[in-house]
C-alpha angles and dihedrals in degrees: 000000000000124000092247092050089057089048091052093048092048091048094048092046089053092051093052093047094053099044110158119244131178106276132206112262099199114173108230130198118272090237088073091058095258116127105203111233094193095072090048106037096053093053109092115218138172114237131194123197108199130202094359127153110233123210096191098186090217120142089266090042094190112168114242107212127209091359132171114225122190120202116198134159091004092301141091098267100183146341119220095355129127115294115245122226123264092029123148106238123217117192108231098173110141091003133113128226120209134168117271112275122252125211108203098195123043140144111203129217125231148133115322142172109236098173135063114304138222135174112295093015113131134188123326096195115053127200132180115246094207093049089052099043091047088072089067095043098052089052096051093250102146098167130039131185111218109208099192101040123181132191089263090066090068090059093049092047089052091051089056093047092047088057098246093127143003113263145131129270109266130215114196131216124181115223118226122186139165131236129050134315137059128324130052102331124174124173104174130056092242092051090049093052092048091049091053092048091050091048090053092049091050092055104258111151104200139022126230118203120207140207105267100058117115125227094266097046094043093053092044091055094048093047096046091047088055090053089050093049093248123134119224124228131169149069129352100242116245091241089075093064106135095015103053093155090071089066093062103089129147113291096022084124106174140014110221102208139029086222089067085073096035092058088056093057124085099190104020092233129172087239090060091049091050092048093051089049091050097053092043092052092046091055094048090241121154127219134230106185099189088199094168094064093055090046089054093047089055092046093051093046086062101038143336092228091100092058093039091054096040108133093214095049092095089065093057119094110268093240091057091045087055092050094049094048105033107025102035111148094192089063099033094052094042121137132168090252093049092050091051091050091052090048090055091046094051091050092046092049090059091052090048090059091052092048093047091049091052091049092052096244110157109247121203129188119250131154111194084233113200095051113115110290094007102111118196113256096000092066094061090069088051090052094049091051091049090051089056090047088052093055110279117126116240088255092051090049090052090048088053089059099040126021100023097050090049089053094049091048090050095240100104089123089062109036143358102080138050101251136133112271097027124112113272098248097145142150123214112209131195093218140029112271091197089067095044120007089209087073089081084082093059095087120174094179146326134235108214113189089331096315118117118224113181127207095257092059092044093048091049093051092044093051089052090053091053091049093051092047092049092048091051098041097105092053094069131066117166093206089057096042093120089061093069112107 
């Protein structure tokens, strides 16, 4: 079995084990460290940010200094206009306002049944939706693109929109693959078309293609999705090895990993990178490198110390902590040859970003969050920094996580820039990210669909999550997960 086949199986296994399901949103008492969002989100307020520096992320992207921003009815009501009465004032002096960040590749954690099933049996492992979604919120990630969506995601998205909990906007793609096993499998062209039509009828918005499709089934999915008005994102199926250009057909709208190109290359040459950029650009396909995931795969193939010492690990559900530390296939299957292969891939992925930038291929930020070490929310800052390391300017990296994702998702009239009339999904920073991209981590507060959440509230909620996870740590062992009843 090839190295990449093992990678694909591990990735697919991860996706199936962290399927999202509608979680309980119980409002707990403040004495337990839980600040109830329901009583706060549903209360409409007018906010004014005074004397703030705006980085609008528009095409012109001209900084607006010492501005006054009014937030009303969940939207940016005005910029530099008179302040209405009864407004809650936020001091923005010396601070920087950017659009909410968008992660274009995530796999979300939730309740799941990991033992044998029977009618009426529910989940055996329970998570807390607010605890999980908070990881996005505290990092200023106000929109996330779920690339293995299930029907349960619709319920969770509705809970967020109803104001029962803090959480990002969610775009949903159904994953379709070939071969055997669980999930949405289709092995004939007619089955693929029917699966796409059913997904459209069920409300899915995008289609993700995976590695084990054949030429016929892959092209049937992409074509039917086009007829249904659904963009296609995902892997370049393994069957296109050696003739990658055949995979670039109309409506294959975004490649989900740099490694999809890397696995096509024998020698990892600049010529290969430039060729891949050329055919991608010619097809109008966009690119989500997910550099951080490959970096973490390399790190774990050497040692688990990086995961063990990860500052954000305490915010991850104890069962997933157990999986990452004690059942980690990247580390357990590590060999010198495998490590060297991953080293070459990481280096080539960086050169791919440079080549794609030079070719004018739109690059958007995504993390593949949920893979070992790739913590939801926190990892998007890692990805943005890696994009700068690979050759994007800080401004280009910010565009990759704001305006461009909104355009690809088709919601650029709603989010992605700081402009009057758009939803107030905003991040207030203590320092200028254009001077140092690491400043995206210096968050003073977040506007989530027009609701202000300051750092003190976020820190309090986050501390409570860490305490609960630590208290429950001994209850979860990934190797014994089938024993849960």
